[in-house]
C-alpha positions as CSV (number, residue, x, y, z in Angstrom):
1,X,-43.0,-14.0,-42.5
2,X,-39.5,-13.1,-41.5
3,X,-40.4,-12.8,-37.8
4,X,-42.3,-16.1,-38.0
5,X,-39.1,-17.8,-39.2
6,X,-37.2,-16.1,-36.4
7,X,-39.7,-17.3,-33.8
8,X,-39.5,-20.8,-35.2
9,X,-35.7,-20.8,-34.9
10,X,-35.8,-19.5,-31.3
11,X,-38.3,-22.1,-30.3
12,X,-36.2,-24.9,-31.9
13,X,-33.2,-23.6,-30.0
14,X,-35.2,-23.5,-26.7
15,X,-36.5,-27.0,-27.0
16,X,-33.1,-28.4,-28.0
17,X,-31.5,-26.8,-25.0
18,X,-34.2,-27.9,-22.6
19,X,-34.2,-31.4,-24.1
20,X,-30.5,-31.7,-23.6
21,X,-30.9,-31.3,-19.9
22,X,-29.4,-27.8,-19.6
23,X,-30.7,-25.9,-16.6
24,X,-33.7,-23.8,-17.5
25,X,-32.0,-20.5,-16.6
26,X,-29.0,-21.3,-18.8
27,X,-31.4,-22.4,-21.6
28,X,-33.1,-19.0,-21.5
29,X,-29.8,-17.2,-21.6
30,X,-28.8,-19.4,-24.6
31,X,-31.9,-18.5,-26.6
32,X,-31.4,-14.9,-25.8
33,X,-27.8,-14.9,-27.0
34,X,-28.9,-16.6,-30.2
35,X,-31.6,-14.0,-30.8
36,X,-29.1,-11.2,-30.2
37,X,-26.4,-12.7,-32.4
38,X,-28.6,-13.7,-35.3
39,X,-31.4,-11.0,-35.4
40,X,-30.0,-7.8,-34.0
41,X,-26.8,-5.7,-34.4
42,X,-26.6,-4.8,-30.7
43,X,-23.7,-6.0,-28.5
44,X,-25.0,-9.1,-26.7
45,X,-22.4,-9.1,-23.9
46,X,-23.1,-5.5,-22.8
47,X,-26.8,-6.0,-23.0
48,X,-26.6,-9.2,-21.0
49,X,-24.4,-7.7,-18.2
50,X,-26.7,-4.6,-17.8
51,X,-29.9,-6.7,-17.8
52,X,-28.7,-9.3,-15.3
53,X,-27.4,-6.6,-13.0
54,X,-30.7,-4.7,-13.2
55,X,-32.9,-7.7,-12.4
56,X,-30.5,-9.0,-9.7
57,X,-30.4,-5.7,-7.8
58,X,-34.1,-5.3,-7.4
59,X,-35.0,-4.6,-3.8
60,X,-38.3,-6.3,-4.2
61,X,-36.5,-9.6,-4.8
62,X,-35.0,-9.6,-1.4
63,X,-38.3,-10.9,-0.1
64,X,-37.8,-14.1,-2.1
65,X,-34.9,-15.8,-0.3
66,X,-36.4,-14.7,3.1
67,X,-39.8,-16.3,2.5
68,X,-38.0,-19.4,1.1
69,X,-35.9,-19.6,4.3
70,X,-38.9,-19.2,6.5
71,X,-40.5,-22.2,4.8
72,X,-37.3,-24.2,5.1
73,X,-37.0,-23.5,8.8
74,X,-40.6,-24.6,9.5
75,X,-40.2,-27.6,7.2
76,X,-37.7,-29.0,9.8
77,X,-39.9,-28.5,12.8
78,X,-42.7,-30.7,14.1
79,X,-45.2,-28.4,12.5
80,X,-46.9,-31.1,10.5
81,X,-47.5,-33.2,13.7
82,X,-48.8,-30.2,15.5
83,X,-51.2,-29.4,12.7
84,X,-52.6,-32.9,12.6
85,X,-53.0,-33.0,16.3
86,X,-54.7,-29.6,16.3
87,X,-56.9,-30.1,13.3
88,X,-58.1,-33.7,13.6
89,X,-60.6,-33.1,16.5
90,X,-62.2,-30.3,14.5
91,X,-62.7,-32.1,11.2
92,X,-63.4,-35.6,12.5
93,X,-67.2,-34.9,12.5
94,X,-67.4,-33.6,8.9
95,X,-68.2,-35.8,6.0
96,X,-64.8,-36.8,4.7
97,X,-63.5,-36.8,8.3
98,X,-59.7,-36.6,8.5
99,X,-59.2,-36.2,4.8
100,X,-59.8,-32.5,5.5
101,X,-56.6,-32.4,7.5
102,X,-54.8,-32.6,4.1
103,X,-56.6,-29.5,2.8
104,X,-56.8,-27.4,5.9
105,X,-53.2,-28.3,6.8
106,X,-51.9,-27.3,3.4
107,X,-53.9,-24.1,3.6
108,X,-52.3,-23.2,6.8
109,X,-48.7,-24.2,5.8
110,X,-49.1,-22.4,2.5
111,X,-49.5,-19.2,4.4
112,X,-45.9,-19.6,5.8
113,X,-44.3,-21.4,2.9
114,X,-44.8,-20.0,-0.6
115,X,-43.9,-23.3,-2.3
116,X,-46.3,-25.9,-3.5
117,X,-43.8,-28.8,-3.3
118,X,-42.8,-27.9,0.3
119,X,-46.4,-27.6,1.3
120,X,-47.2,-31.0,-0.1
121,X,-44.2,-32.6,1.5
122,X,-44.6,-31.1,4.9
123,X,-48.2,-32.0,5.3
124,X,-47.8,-35.3,3.5
125,X,-45.1,-36.6,5.8
126,X,-47.5,-36.7,8.6
127,X,-51.0,-37.3,7.1
128,X,-50.1,-40.0,4.6
129,X,-48.8,-42.6,7.2
130,X,-51.4,-41.5,9.7
131,X,-54.4,-41.8,7.4
132,X,-53.1,-45.0,5.9
133,X,-52.8,-46.5,9.4
134,X,-56.4,-45.5,10.2
135,X,-57.7,-47.2,7.0
136,X,-58.4,-44.3,4.7
137,X,-58.4,-45.1,1.0
138,X,-55.0,-44.3,-0.5
139,X,-56.4,-42.8,-3.7
140,X,-58.4,-40.0,-2.2
141,X,-55.7,-39.4,0.5
142,X,-52.9,-38.9,-2.1
143,X,-55.2,-37.1,-4.6
144,X,-56.5,-34.5,-2.0
145,X,-52.9,-33.9,-0.8
146,X,-51.7,-33.3,-4.4
147,X,-54.5,-30.9,-5.1
148,X,-54.3,-29.1,-1.7
149,X,-50.5,-28.8,-2.0
150,X,-50.9,-26.4,-4.9
151,X,-52.3,-23.9,-2.5
152,X,-48.7,-23.1,-1.6
153,X,-48.6,-21.0,-4.8
154,X,-51.8,-19.1,-4.2
155,X,-52.0,-18.3,-0.5
156,X,-49.4,-15.6,0.4
157,X,-46.5,-15.5,0.8
158,X,-46.2,-17.0,-2.7
159,X,-42.9,-17.3,-4.5
160,X,-44.7,-17.3,-7.8
161,X,-46.5,-14.1,-7.0
162,X,-43.1,-12.4,-6.2
163,X,-41.7,-13.5,-9.5
164,X,-44.8,-12.4,-11.4
165,X,-44.8,-9.0,-9.6
166,X,-41.1,-8.4,-10.5
167,X,-41.8,-9.5,-14.1
168,X,-44.7,-7.0,-14.7
169,X,-43.6,-4.4,-12.2
170,X,-46.7,-4.7,-9.9
171,X,-46.9,-4.4,-6.1
172,X,-46.0,-7.6,-4.4
173,X,-48.0,-6.6,-1.3
174,X,-51.1,-6.1,-3.4
175,X,-50.6,-9.4,-5.2
176,X,-50.3,-11.1,-1.8
177,X,-53.6,-9.7,-0.7
178,X,-55.2,-10.5,-4.0
179,X,-54.4,-14.2,-3.4
180,X,-56.1,-14.5,0.0
181,X,-59.7,-14.9,-1.0
182,X,-59.2,-17.0,-4.1
183,X,-56.9,-19.3,-2.1
184,X,-59.6,-19.8,0.6
185,X,-62.3,-20.3,-2.0
186,X,-60.2,-22.9,-3.8
187,X,-59.6,-24.7,-0.4
188,X,-63.3,-24.6,0.1
189,X,-63.9,-26.2,-3.3
190,X,-61.4,-28.9,-2.5
191,X,-63.2,-29.6,0.9
192,X,-66.6,-29.6,-0.9
193,X,-65.4,-32.3,-3.3
194,X,-64.2,-34.4,-0.4
195,X,-67.5,-34.0,1.3
196,X,-69.4,-35.1,-1.8
197,X,-67.0,-38.0,-2.4
198,X,-67.5,-39.2,1.2
199,X,-71.3,-38.9,0.9
200,X,-71.3,-41.0,-2.3
201,X,-69.0,-43.6,-0.7
202,X,-70.2,-43.7,2.8
203,X,-68.6,-47.0,3.7
204,X,-65.2,-46.1,2.4
205,X,-64.0,-44.1,5.4
206,X,-63.4,-45.4,8.9
207,X,-65.4,-44.0,11.9
208,X,-63.7,-41.3,14.0
209,X,-64.5,-40.5,17.7
210,X,-66.2,-37.2,18.2
211,X,-64.5,-35.2,21.0
212,X,-66.0,-32.4,23.1
213,X,-65.5,-28.7,22.4
214,X,-63.2,-28.4,25.4
215,X,-60.9,-31.1,24.0
216,X,-61.0,-29.5,20.6
217,X,-59.9,-26.1,22.0
218,X,-57.2,-27.8,24.0
219,X,-55.9,-29.5,20.8
220,X,-56.0,-26.3,18.9
221,X,-53.4,-24.8,21.1
222,X,-50.7,-26.5,19.1
223,X,-51.8,-24.4,16.1
224,X,-51.4,-21.0,17.9
225,X,-47.7,-20.5,17.1
226,X,-48.1,-20.9,13.3
227,X,-51.4,-19.0,13.3
228,X,-49.7,-16.1,15.2
229,X,-46.9,-16.1,12.6
230,X,-49.4,-16.0,9.7
231,X,-51.2,-13.1,11.4
232,X,-48.0,-11.2,12.0
233,X,-46.7,-11.6,8.4
234,X,-49.9,-11.0,6.4
235,X,-51.3,-8.5,8.9
236,X,-48.2,-6.3,8.7
237,X,-48.5,-6.3,4.9
238,X,-52.2,-5.5,4.8
239,X,-52.1,-2.7,7.4
240,X,-49.1,-1.2,5.7
241,X,-46.9,-1.5,8.7
242,X,-44.3,-3.5,6.7
243,X,-43.4,-4.0,3.1
244,X,-43.3,-7.6,1.7
245,X,-39.6,-7.7,2.3
246,X,-39.9,-6.5,5.9
247,X,-42.7,-8.9,6.6
248,X,-40.4,-11.7,5.2
249,X,-37.7,-10.8,7.7
250,X,-40.3,-10.8,10.4
251,X,-41.4,-14.3,9.2
252,X,-37.9,-15.6,9.4
253,X,-37.5,-14.4,13.0
254,X,-40.8,-15.9,13.9
255,X,-40.0,-19.2,12.3
256,X,-36.7,-19.3,14.2
257,X,-38.5,-18.6,17.4
258,X,-41.0,-21.4,16.8
259,X,-38.3,-23.8,15.9
260,X,-36.3,-22.9,19.0
261,X,-39.4,-23.3,21.2
262,X,-40.0,-26.8,19.8
263,X,-36.4,-27.7,20.4
264,X,-35.9,-28.2,16.6
265,X,-33.4,-25.4,16.2
266,X,-30.0,-27.0,16.2
267,X,-26.8,-26.0,14.4
268,X,-27.4,-28.8,11.9
269,X,-31.1,-27.9,11.2
270,X,-30.2,-24.2,11.0
271,X,-27.5,-24.8,8.4
272,X,-29.7,-27.3,6.5
273,X,-32.5,-24.7,6.3
274,X,-30.1,-22.0,5.2
275,X,-28.4,-24.1,2.5
276,X,-31.8,-25.2,1.3
277,X,-33.0,-21.6,1.0
278,X,-29.7,-20.7,-0.8
279,X,-30.1,-23.5,-3.4
280,X,-33.7,-22.7,-4.2
281,X,-33.0,-18.9,-4.3
282,X,-30.1,-19.4,-6.7
283,X,-32.1,-21.6,-9.0
284,X,-34.9,-19.0,-9.2
285,X,-32.4,-16.1,-9.5
286,X,-30.7,-17.9,-12.5
287,X,-34.1,-18.3,-14.2
288,X,-34.9,-14.7,-13.5
289,X,-31.7,-13.6,-15.1
290,X,-32.2,-15.7,-18.2
291,X,-35.8,-14.6,-18.6
292,X,-34.9,-10.9,-18.2
293,X,-32.2,-11.2,-20.9
294,X,-34.6,-13.2,-23.1
295,X,-37.3,-10.5,-22.7
296,X,-34.8,-7.8,-23.7
297,X,-33.6,-9.8,-26.7
298,X,-37.2,-10.5,-27.8
299,X,-37.9,-6.8,-27.5
300,X,-35.0,-6.0,-29.8
301,X,-36.2,-8.5,-32.4
302,X,-39.7,-7.1,-32.3
303,X,-41.3,-10.5,-32.1
304,X,-43.6,-9.7,-29.0
305,X,-44.9,-6.5,-30.7
306,X,-45.7,-8.4,-33.9
307,X,-47.4,-11.2,-32.1
308,X,-49.4,-8.7,-30.1
309,X,-50.5,-7.0,-33.3
310,X,-51.5,-10.3,-34.9
311,X,-53.6,-11.2,-31.9
312,X,-55.1,-7.7,-31.8
313,X,-56.2,-8.1,-35.4
314,X,-58.1,-11.2,-34.4
315,X,-60.2,-8.9,-32.2
316,X,-60.6,-11.4,-29.4
317,X,-62.8,-10.3,-26.5
318,X,-61.1,-10.3,-23.1
319,X,-63.1,-13.4,-22.2
320,X,-61.9,-15.2,-25.4
321,X,-58.3,-14.1,-24.7
322,X,-58.5,-15.5,-21.1
323,X,-59.9,-18.8,-22.4
324,X,-57.1,-19.1,-25.0
325,X,-54.5,-18.3,-22.4
326,X,-55.9,-20.9,-20.0
327,X,-55.4,-23.6,-22.6
328,X,-52.0,-22.2,-23.5
329,X,-50.7,-22.2,-19.9
330,X,-52.1,-25.7,-19.2
331,X,-50.3,-27.1,-22.2
332,X,-47.1,-25.2,-21.3
333,X,-47.3,-26.3,-17.7
334,X,-47.1,-29.9,-18.7
335,X,-43.4,-29.3,-19.6
336,X,-42.2,-26.4,-17.5
337,X,-42.4,-25.4,-13.8
338,X,-44.6,-22.4,-12.9
339,X,-41.8,-19.8,-12.4
340,X,-40.2,-20.7,-15.7
341,X,-43.6,-20.6,-17.5
342,X,-44.4,-17.1,-16.2
343,X,-41.0,-15.6,-17.0
344,X,-40.8,-17.2,-20.4
345,X,-44.2,-15.8,-21.5
346,X,-44.6,-12.5,-19.9
347,X,-42.6,-10.6,-22.5
348,X,-45.2,-11.5,-25.1
349,X,-48.3,-11.8,-22.9
350,X,-48.1,-8.6,-20.8
351,X,-48.5,-6.2,-23.8
352,X,-51.6,-8.2,-24.9
353,X,-53.1,-8.1,-21.4
354,X,-52.5,-4.3,-21.1
355,X,-54.0,-3.7,-24.5
356,X,-57.1,-5.7,-23.6
357,X,-57.6,-3.6,-20.5
358,X,-57.3,-6.5,-18.1
359,X,-56.2,-5.7,-14.6
360,X,-52.6,-7.0,-14.0
361,X,-53.3,-7.8,-10.3
362,X,-56.3,-9.9,-11.4
363,X,-54.3,-11.5,-14.2
364,X,-51.6,-12.4,-11.7
365,X,-54.0,-14.5,-9.7
366,X,-55.4,-16.1,-12.9
367,X,-51.8,-17.0,-13.9
368,X,-51.2,-18.5,-10.4
369,X,-54.3,-20.7,-10.7
370,X,-53.4,-22.1,-14.1
371,X,-49.8,-22.5,-13.0
372,X,-51.1,-24.5,-10.0
373,X,-52.7,-26.9,-12.4
374,X,-49.2,-27.7,-13.8
375,X,-48.2,-29.0,-10.4
376,X,-50.4,-32.0,-10.8
377,X,-50.2,-32.6,-14.6
378,X,-47.7,-35.1,-16.0
379,X,-45.0,-35.4,-17.1
380,X,-43.5,-32.4,-15.2
381,X,-45.8,-32.0,-12.1
382,X,-43.7,-31.3,-9.1
383,X,-46.4,-32.4,-6.6
384,X,-46.6,-35.7,-8.4
385,X,-42.8,-36.2,-8.0
386,X,-43.0,-35.4,-4.3
387,X,-45.8,-37.8,-3.7
388,X,-44.2,-40.5,-5.8
389,X,-41.1,-40.3,-3.5
390,X,-43.4,-40.5,-0.4
391,X,-45.7,-43.3,-1.6
392,X,-43.7,-45.2,-4.3
393,X,-46.8,-45.1,-6.6
394,X,-46.6,-44.5,-10.3
395,X,-46.9,-40.9,-11.6
396,X,-49.9,-41.8,-13.7
397,X,-51.7,-43.4,-10.7
398,X,-51.2,-40.2,-8.6
399,X,-52.2,-38.0,-11.6
400,X,-55.4,-40.0,-12.1
401,X,-56.5,-39.5,-8.4
402,X,-55.5,-35.8,-8.6
403,X,-57.6,-35.2,-11.7
404,X,-60.8,-34.0,-9.9
405,X,-58.7,-31.3,-8.2
406,X,-57.4,-30.2,-11.5
407,X,-60.9,-29.7,-12.8
408,X,-61.8,-27.8,-9.6
409,X,-59.0,-25.3,-10.5
410,X,-60.6,-24.9,-13.9
411,X,-63.8,-24.1,-12.1
412,X,-61.8,-21.6,-10.0
413,X,-60.7,-19.8,-13.3
414,X,-64.3,-19.5,-14.2
415,X,-65.2,-18.0,-10.8
416,X,-62.4,-15.5,-11.2
417,X,-63.8,-14.4,-14.6
418,X,-67.4,-14.2,-13.2
419,X,-66.4,-12.7,-9.9
420,X,-63.2,-10.6,-10.5
421,X,-63.7,-9.0,-7.1
422,X,-62.4,-12.2,-5.5
423,X,-59.0,-11.1,-6.6
424,X,-59.4,-7.3,-6.6
425,X,-61.4,-6.5,-3.5
426,X,-58.7,-6.9,-0.8
427,X,-56.0,-5.0,-2.7
428,X,-58.5,-2.2,-3.3
429,X,-59.4,-2.0,0.4
430,X,-55.6,-2.1,1.1
431,X,-55.1,0.9,-1.2
432,X,-58.0,2.8,0.2
433,X,-56.8,2.3,3.8
434,X,-53.3,3.2,2.8
């Protein structure tokens, strides 16, 4: 009962701080300080200094700002235009026609970005006006873009995977490899829905000219630079030639080379990309610091251990536990961004997952999928905000047209449960070859 009261007090403090508009990182630090002052006898200041230094000095985290910078550089190139020009001839003959450029474009850009919002914005700035000009229905155009933009969290390099890996002390490289197949399967589910939608509403889409194979190959040349960069980054990680951090540095060099070749690398764009990466990195670093200190404070209070014991007494099967966590993360994702959600909950969730014998690499992919759902659920869905700014539509309108893609992610959770090898096979072959 005592720890139940402590938990209630800390939750009230957390929601008061978040509701007051305090930055999430500072809110987490504030809750941790309250926990240390009220419920432990340990010196809060010394514990905070030590914890923040430990989490900030992690070598693994150096990959984070580098991958963010790589995405920022490419965001300022004409990559979206090149993708549309290279992809359009290949998908024009499929049911759904150029709507597939949203999904395939997001899949490709996700492999060099790591951010859902950046993926959505980069592809959307080209496809939304182009598809609108050609007469494609606005609802399915925006909905498919909102859903496909979430692939930025799943397909490596993923900022969310880096944060999760640091939080549970798992290999970033193996998490990256674990996300490849689920990411491609999810993209396939999205494309499958577009195909079915277009077959049901045959008259809704405009006709597109079918071009020859020679013209398709010629158009695909514009995709070669980014595909080469993806191959270099992910290939170097899979083969063990480079760590995630070294691959990130390689990615930055490659992104700068692509920007220079396109004539998009100016002093202004270089500084803008650098400052954009700094801002995002600092935001994530502050959240990491707050979450690390909160995890330590929660450990001192004994709340995670007590909650784990209570759940253990319920004797939930691993399947029931995953089902409960799916609902839990979907609800939490309506109010918090993905990185904050993961860092806020891992202190309590990780011991339960280990006790249940669930593979932490597999669980990382599961968490990324349910966090992806939060990107298109109101009121705090970042892809919804991005698309609202690009289209001027209401959040509720965008969320309604994104709903089918939300349910496809629920299907993806089921597929991961039924076929866990989707997430574990590539990391296993990576370990075996290493």
